[in-house]
Residue, then its C-alpha position, 0 to 999 in steps of 0.5 A: x348560084x345563078x341559072x347559067x352557072x347551074x347549067x354549066x355545073x350540070x353539064x360539067x358533072x355529066x361530062x365528068x361521068x362520061x370521062x370517068x367511064x370512057x377513060x377509066x380514070x378516077x373522078x378526082x382526075x377530072x376537072x375543068x382544066x383537064x385535057x388530052x395534054x394532062x390526061x394520059x388516057x385521053x388519046x385519039x381513040x378515046x377522044x372519038x369515043x368521048x365525042x360519040x358518047x357526049x353526042x348520044x347522051x346530050x342528043x346533039x351533033x358536033x361539026x368537025x370545025x367545032x371539035x378542032x378548037x377544043x382544048x379542055x373540058x371547060x371548052x367542051x362544057x361551053x360547046x355543049x351548052x351552045x348546042x342545048 
């Protein structure tokens, strides 16, 4: 596994932990294609909580424009990676 994939995997694992904690869902419900379309718990309020917790844990800040393009956890992994 190259360093880039390792970083992506680490980001994904951290994000998965955040999602499980905030959405109160099972870890097996979360994968790279998970989105608000296929996770019932991921509503607008949960989205705000998720973003705030991700910003806090990764010590980053997102712009509104960046957040508008998020469609899945995979997109979120890529966005977090660009901020680190």
